[in-house]
C-alpha positions as CSV (number, residue, x, y, z in Angstrom):
1,X,-150.8,42.2,257.4
2,X,-153.2,40.2,255.3
3,X,-154.8,38.4,258.2
4,X,-155.6,41.7,259.8
5,X,-157.2,43.0,256.6
6,X,-159.2,39.8,256.2
7,X,-160.6,40.2,259.8
8,X,-161.5,43.8,259.0
9,X,-163.3,42.8,255.8
10,X,-165.2,40.0,257.7
11,X,-166.3,42.6,260.3
12,X,-167.5,44.9,257.5
13,X,-169.4,42.1,255.8
14,X,-171.3,41.4,259.1
15,X,-172.5,45.1,258.9
16,X,-174.1,44.5,255.5
17,X,-177.8,43.8,255.2
18,X,-178.5,40.3,256.5
19,X,-179.5,38.9,253.1
20,X,-176.3,40.1,251.5
21,X,-174.0,39.0,254.3
22,X,-175.7,35.6,254.4
23,X,-174.8,35.1,250.7
24,X,-171.2,36.2,251.2
25,X,-170.8,34.0,254.2
26,X,-172.3,31.0,252.3
27,X,-169.8,31.6,249.5
28,X,-166.9,31.8,252.0
29,X,-168.1,28.7,253.9
30,X,-168.4,26.7,250.6
31,X,-164.9,27.8,249.5
32,X,-163.6,26.7,253.0
33,X,-165.2,23.2,252.6
34,X,-163.8,22.9,249.1
35,X,-160.3,23.9,250.1
36,X,-160.3,21.8,253.3
37,X,-161.4,18.7,251.4
38,X,-158.9,19.2,248.5
39,X,-156.0,20.0,250.8
40,X,-156.7,17.0,253.1
41,X,-156.8,14.7,250.1
42,X,-153.6,16.2,248.6
43,X,-151.6,15.9,251.8
44,X,-152.8,12.3,252.2
45,X,-151.7,11.5,248.7
46,X,-148.1,12.9,248.8
47,X,-145.1,11.6,250.6
48,X,-144.4,12.9,254.1
49,X,-141.1,14.3,252.9
50,X,-142.9,16.5,250.3
51,X,-145.2,17.8,253.1
52,X,-142.2,18.5,255.3
53,X,-140.5,20.4,252.5
54,X,-143.6,22.4,251.7
55,X,-143.9,23.3,255.4
56,X,-140.7,25.3,255.1
57,X,-142.8,28.0,253.5
58,X,-144.5,29.9,256.3
59,X,-147.7,30.5,254.2
60,X,-148.0,26.7,253.5
61,X,-147.2,25.9,257.1
62,X,-150.0,28.3,258.3
63,X,-152.5,26.8,255.8
64,X,-151.7,23.2,256.9
65,X,-152.1,24.2,260.5
66,X,-155.3,26.1,259.9
67,X,-156.9,23.0,258.4
68,X,-155.5,20.7,261.1
69,X,-153.0,19.1,258.8
70,X,-150.0,19.2,261.0
71,X,-147.5,16.4,261.2
72,X,-149.0,13.7,259.0
73,X,-147.1,10.9,260.7
74,X,-149.3,11.4,263.7
75,X,-153.1,11.7,264.0
76,X,-154.2,15.0,262.5
77,X,-155.7,17.4,265.1
78,X,-158.3,20.0,264.5
79,X,-157.2,23.6,264.8
80,X,-159.9,25.8,266.3
81,X,-160.6,28.7,263.9
82,X,-163.2,31.3,264.7
83,X,-165.2,31.7,261.5
84,X,-168.2,33.3,263.0
85,X,-171.7,32.0,262.7
86,X,-172.4,28.7,261.0
87,X,-174.2,29.6,257.8
88,X,-174.5,26.5,255.6
89,X,-177.7,24.6,256.2
90,X,-178.7,21.4,254.5
């Protein structure tokens, strides 16, 4: 399964030299922020019926749930996702 493979790859990245793994995790964190922001804005912009129709696809439903974008007629809730250490610093 893809999720299992991704977890395996994350574990292997953590075994890389710290400087290398920090760069990879910074990249992944940045992509996560970009995707979360874009998907949140997209879901807010489309009709609820379009979101409901898209949720029929298991991959789309998983993604919406992963970003806490469940039923948009109610208050969105955060879905806890273990991503490892926080790596982005400002």
